[in-house]
Backbone bond lengths (Angstrom), bond angles and torsions (degrees), N, CA, C in turn:
res aa  C-N    CA-C-N  psi(-1)  N-CA   C-N-CA  omega(-1)  CA-C   N-CA-C  phi
1 M - - - 1.451 - - 1.525 110.53 -
2 R 1.282 117.68 -41.01 1.460 122.10 -177.25 1.528 110.72 -67.94
3 I 1.317 117.85 -38.57 1.459 121.20 -179.99 1.523 110.10 -66.24
4 S 1.304 118.28 -39.11 1.471 120.46 179.15 1.522 110.77 -67.44
5 D 1.336 118.44 -35.60 1.465 120.76 175.94 1.524 111.24 -64.70
6 E 1.327 116.19 -42.81 1.467 119.57 177.94 1.519 111.29 -65.26
7 A 1.327 117.07 -36.22 1.465 120.77 177.92 1.525 110.65 -64.91
8 L 1.323 117.28 -40.09 1.469 120.30 178.00 1.525 111.46 -66.40
9 I 1.330 116.67 -40.30 1.466 120.59 177.90 1.528 109.84 -64.01
10 F 1.324 116.53 -43.41 1.464 121.03 178.26 1.525 110.89 -62.78
11 Q 1.329 116.38 -40.42 1.467 120.31 178.24 1.528 110.76 -63.61
12 D 1.317 117.25 -41.05 1.465 120.57 177.78 1.525 111.34 -63.14
13 R 1.324 117.35 -40.29 1.465 121.09 179.41 1.530 110.91 -65.65
14 V 1.329 115.81 -44.63 1.466 119.53 179.11 1.531 110.25 -63.19
15 T 1.319 116.79 -41.19 1.462 120.79 178.43 1.524 110.75 -63.00
16 S 1.318 117.92 -40.95 1.469 121.85 178.46 1.526 111.10 -64.57
17 I 1.343 116.61 -42.09 1.462 119.97 178.98 1.523 110.33 -64.77
18 L 1.331 116.83 -41.74 1.465 120.72 178.72 1.526 110.99 -62.89
19 E 1.319 117.50 -43.33 1.467 120.92 178.79 1.520 111.51 -63.90
20 A 1.336 117.34 -38.44 1.466 120.58 177.50 1.531 110.46 -65.59
21 H 1.323 116.56 -41.50 1.465 120.09 178.60 1.530 111.01 -63.58
22 L 1.323 117.03 -45.39 1.460 120.42 179.39 1.524 111.65 -64.29
23 S 1.305 116.85 -35.04 1.459 120.57 176.24 1.526 110.90 -64.85
24 N 1.334 116.40 -41.64 1.456 121.20 178.82 1.528 110.72 -64.67
25 V 1.322 117.03 -43.19 1.462 120.99 178.42 1.529 110.33 -63.63
26 S 1.297 117.17 -40.82 1.464 121.23 178.75 1.523 111.25 -63.69
27 Y 1.310 117.46 -40.23 1.466 121.28 178.40 1.527 110.50 -63.05
28 R 1.341 116.59 -45.22 1.468 119.76 179.95 1.523 110.84 -64.44
29 L 1.332 117.05 -39.09 1.461 120.47 177.80 1.530 110.62 -62.77
30 N 1.320 117.61 -40.31 1.465 120.73 177.82 1.519 111.32 -63.86
31 E 1.332 117.69 -37.60 1.457 120.49 178.13 1.526 110.93 -66.13
32 V 1.315 116.82 -41.93 1.466 120.58 178.21 1.527 110.12 -63.97
33 M 1.319 117.19 -42.96 1.461 120.37 179.40 1.529 111.41 -63.92
34 K 1.325 117.08 -34.60 1.463 120.21 177.50 1.524 110.60 -64.20
35 V 1.327 117.11 -43.72 1.468 121.34 179.18 1.525 110.29 -64.85
36 L 1.322 117.57 -44.02 1.460 120.43 179.44 1.529 112.01 -64.35
37 T 1.316 116.90 -35.10 1.462 120.33 177.23 1.519 110.99 -66.02
38 I 1.319 117.23 -41.51 1.471 120.86 178.56 1.521 110.24 -64.51
39 I 1.330 117.39 -42.58 1.463 120.54 178.11 1.524 110.53 -62.28
40 T 1.321 116.82 -41.03 1.463 120.70 178.26 1.518 111.25 -63.64
41 L 1.319 117.48 -41.67 1.464 120.70 179.27 1.519 111.68 -65.30
42 I 1.318 117.87 -29.23 1.463 120.77 179.46 1.531 110.54 -76.74
43 F 1.326 117.76 -43.53 1.459 120.75 -172.83 1.527 114.84 -91.45
44 M 1.317 119.80 -15.03 1.457 120.95 -176.43 1.539 113.58 -68.49
45 P 1.322 121.53 -47.14 1.470 119.50 -179.02 1.531 113.76 -60.71
46 P 1.350 119.79 -47.07 1.475 117.20 177.61 1.531 112.83 -62.95
47 T 1.316 117.07 -35.33 1.459 120.04 178.36 1.521 110.76 -65.06
48 L 1.315 117.01 -41.02 1.462 121.22 178.58 1.526 111.03 -64.05
49 V 1.316 116.73 -44.98 1.465 120.48 -179.90 1.524 109.99 -64.72
50 A 1.321 117.73 -45.10 1.463 120.52 179.34 1.520 111.05 -63.37
51 G 1.315 117.34 -37.12 1.455 120.49 178.39 1.518 112.23 -66.59
52 L 1.323 117.24 -40.26 1.460 120.30 179.28 1.519 111.46 -68.01
53 Y 1.333 116.90 -45.37 1.453 119.53 -178.18 1.524 112.14 -76.87
54 G 1.310 118.70 -14.95 1.452 121.33 179.10 1.514 113.50 -88.66
55 M 1.324 117.73 -7.65 1.467 120.30 -179.89 1.519 110.06 -72.72
56 N 1.306 114.82 154.10 1.450 120.47 -178.94 1.529 110.50 -92.75
57 V 1.319 116.20 51.00 1.464 122.44 177.42 1.522 107.89 -135.93
58 H 1.310 115.20 163.88 1.462 119.79 178.71 1.523 109.18 -88.74
59 L 1.305 115.69 123.59 1.447 121.29 175.96 1.517 108.93 -104.51
60 P 1.323 117.92 150.31 1.469 119.83 179.35 1.522 110.90 -61.50
61 G 1.326 115.29 130.32 1.454 120.59 177.21 1.513 114.37 86.73
62 V 1.310 118.33 -11.45 1.457 120.91 -177.79 1.518 110.92 -85.88
63 A 1.331 118.04 -35.73 1.455 121.24 -176.38 1.520 111.49 -60.23
64 A 1.313 118.03 -37.34 1.457 121.26 -179.77 1.525 111.40 -69.80
65 L 1.297 117.38 -24.51 1.465 120.19 -177.60 1.524 112.66 -84.11
66 I 1.320 118.53 -35.11 1.457 119.64 -172.01 1.523 114.18 -114.47
67 T 1.326 119.34 -12.72 1.454 121.50 -179.23 1.524 109.10 -87.15
68 P 1.345 117.33 121.22 1.474 118.39 178.55 1.530 110.40 -70.41
69 R 1.311 115.32 147.42 1.468 119.77 179.06 1.524 109.13 -79.29
70 R 1.339 115.02 135.13 1.457 120.20 178.29 1.527 108.34 -108.46
71 S 1.296 115.33 142.81 1.465 118.67 -179.96 1.529 108.92 -104.34
72 G 1.314 115.54 79.30 1.449 121.10 176.34 1.529 112.17 72.42
73 G 1.317 116.04 -165.82 1.448 120.85 179.60 1.521 111.32 84.50
74 S 1.310 114.87 -166.13 1.458 119.68 -177.76 1.512 110.30 -83.59
75 P 1.336 116.80 155.78 1.468 119.33 177.65 1.515 110.48 -62.10
76 A 1.287 116.03 154.70 1.459 121.06 -177.74 1.511 111.07 -62.22
77 G 1.322 116.13 136.34 1.449 120.85 177.12 1.508 114.76 87.77
78 S 1.327 118.87 -0.37 1.474 119.93 179.93 1.522 110.54 -114.15
79 Q 1.289 116.85 49.74 1.465 120.03 178.59 1.518 108.98 -79.63
80 P 1.336 116.81 144.93 1.477 119.85 -178.27 1.498 113.15 -72.39
């Protein structure tokens, strides 16, 4: 009877230590996720803007900024 009581006490202690360890690991994981979220929030808007302006399509308002004005003549690229 005494050995089984000691075994139960030992099991409770091991379970408590395991729960404390898992809690510590969970806390560290949350801290890492917080840092990664902040990094994502910093780099996501410039990446989105660069991706939109880097596409080979016409976006509203972009043509006026990057297309040079031509003064008559033939369209670009159609030289005889």
